[in-house]
C-alpha positions in Angstrom: -11.2 -1.9 -15.2 -10.0 -3.0 -11.7 -10.0 -6.7 -12.4 -6.5 -7.0 -10.8 -8.1 -6.1 -7.5 -10.3 -9.2 -7.6 -7.8 -11.6 -9.2 -8.6 -15.2 -8.5 -6.1 -18.0 -8.4 -5.8 -19.9 -11.8 -7.0 -23.2 -10.3 -10.2 -21.8 -8.7 -12.6 -22.9 -11.4 -11.6 -26.6 -11.0 -12.3 -26.6 -7.2 -15.6 -27.8 -5.8 -18.1 -25.1 -4.8 -17.7 -25.7 -1.0 -14.0 -25.1 -1.3 -14.6 -21.8 -3.2 -17.1 -20.7 -0.5 -14.7 -21.6 2.3 -12.1 -19.4 0.7 -14.3 -16.3 0.9 -14.1 -14.0 3.9 -17.3 -14.2 5.9 -19.9 -11.6 4.9 -18.0 -10.5 1.8 -17.2 -11.6 -1.7 -13.5 -11.2 -1.0 -11.5 -14.4 -1.5 -8.3 -15.3 0.3 -5.4 -14.9 -2.1 -2.3 -16.8 -1.1 -0.3 -14.4 -3.3 -1.6 -11.2 -2.0 1.0 -10.5 0.7 3.8 -11.3 -1.8 2.1 -8.8 -4.2 1.9 -6.1 -1.5 5.6 -6.7 -0.5 6.5 -6.5 -4.2 4.7 -3.2 -4.4 6.7 -2.0 -1.4 9.9 -2.9 -3.2 8.8 -1.0 -6.3 7.9 2.0 -4.3 11.2 2.0 -2.4 13.1 1.6 -5.7 11.2 4.6 -7.2 11.7 6.6 -4.0 15.4 6.0 -4.3 15.3 7.3 -7.9 13.5 10.4 -6.6 16.3 11.0 -4.0 18.8 10.6 -6.8 17.0 13.1 -9.1 16.7 15.5 -6.1 20.5 15.3 -5.5 21.1 16.0 -9.2 18.5 18.8 -9.1 16.8 17.4 -12.1 13.3 19.0 -11.7 11.9 17.6 -14.9 12.8 14.0 -14.0 11.8 14.6 -10.4 8.3 15.8 -11.4 7.7 12.7 -13.6 9.0 10.4 -10.8 6.8 12.0 -8.2 3.7 11.6 -10.5 4.6 8.0 -11.0 5.2 7.4 -7.3 1.8 8.9 -6.6 0.1 6.6 -9.1 1.9 3.5 -7.7 1.1 4.4 -4.1 -2.6 5.0 -4.9 -2.7 1.6 -6.6 -1.1 -0.1 -3.6 -3.4 1.6 -1.1 -6.4 0.7 -3.2 -5.3 -2.9 -3.3 -4.8 -2.9 0.4 -8.2 -1.3 1.1 -10.2 -3.5 -1.2 -8.5 -6.9 -1.0 -6.6 -6.8 2.3 -8.4 -4.7 4.8 -12.0 -5.8 3.8 -10.9 -9.4 4.1 -9.2 -8.9 7.5 -12.1 -6.9 8.9 -14.4 -9.7 8.2 -12.1 -12.5 9.1 -11.0 -11.0 12.4 -14.4 -10.4 13.9 -13.8 -12.9 16.7 -10.4 -11.5 17.6 -10.9 -8.1 19.0 -7.2 -7.5 19.7 -6.1 -8.2 16.1 -9.1 -6.4 14.7 -8.1 -3.3 16.7 -4.5 -3.5 15.4 -5.9 -3.8 11.8 -8.1 -0.7 12.3 -5.2 1.3 13.7 -3.1 0.4 10.7 -6.0 1.3 8.3 -6.6 4.7 10.0 -2.9 5.5 10.1 -2.5 4.6 6.4 -5.3 7.0 5.5 -3.5 9.8 7.3 -0.2 8.9 5.7 -1.9 8.6 2.3 -3.3 12.2 2.7 0.1 13.6 3.8 2.0 12.0 0.9 -0.7 13.1 -1.5 -0.3 16.7 -0.2 3.5 16.4 -0.6 3.1 15.1 -4.1 0.7 17.8 -5.2 2.9 20.5 -3.7 6.0 19.4 -5.5 4.6 18.4 -8.8 3.2 21.9 -9.1 6.4 23.8 -8.5 7.1 26.2 -11.3 10.6 27.4 -10.3 13.1 25.4 -8.4 15.6 27.7 -6.7 18.1 26.8 -3.9 15.5 27.5 -1.2 12.9 25.3 -2.9 15.4 22.4 -3.2 16.3 22.7 0.5 12.6 22.6 1.6 11.9 19.7 -0.8 14.9 17.8 0.6 13.7 18.3 4.1 10.1 17.1 3.2 11.4 14.2 1.1 13.5 13.0 4.1 10.4 13.2 6.3 8.3 11.3 3.8 11.0 8.7 3.4 11.2 8.1 7.2 7.4 7.7 7.5 7.1 5.3 4.6 10.1 3.2 5.7 8.7 2.8 9.1 5.2 2.0 7.7 6.5 -0.6 5.3 8.5 -2.3 8.1 5.5 -2.4 10.5 3.1 -3.6 7.8 5.3 -6.4 6.7 6.2 -7.5 10.3 3.0 -6.9 12.2 0.0 -6.4 9.9 0.6 -8.8 7.0 1.0 -11.9 9.2 -2.6 -11.4 10.2 -3.7 -12.3 6.7 -4.5 -16.0 6.7 -7.1 -18.4 5.0 -10.5 -18.1 6.6 -10.2 -21.5 8.5 -7.0 -20.3 10.3 -8.8 -17.7 12.5 -10.2 -18.9 15.8 
């Protein structure tokens, strides 16, 4: 069901066994994936695009479209976070054992993302369950939407500029 999380490069089966073993993070079965950071950045782009659509629906006060988009956003975000948790953070945790400073940065990002994930999930549950959208509800939603947008924008920027560069093939860590 979650085969996409453990995607292997197409050419892996033709490589010698020692090369395959070297591409696995120490103490795990998680392989380095040269395409993972590009996938995660692509997820960010998709999330930003959908978030922009949510802002547009909000401006048009289209509650039916908004509810569908919020549900889709939640699904996409959960998939992205799952991919990061299973393929990215587990790999980094193992690979950064000899670099306490980078390991600490990675743990801070992971913990912060858990908090952000909970806050966004609460936001999504709150607004996908609204039965009646009046002016006051739209105003509160707009305020909360702006706050979520600011947090996610900052998070994406810091992940891509600070966290993702830590992801390297196993032999690259000292």
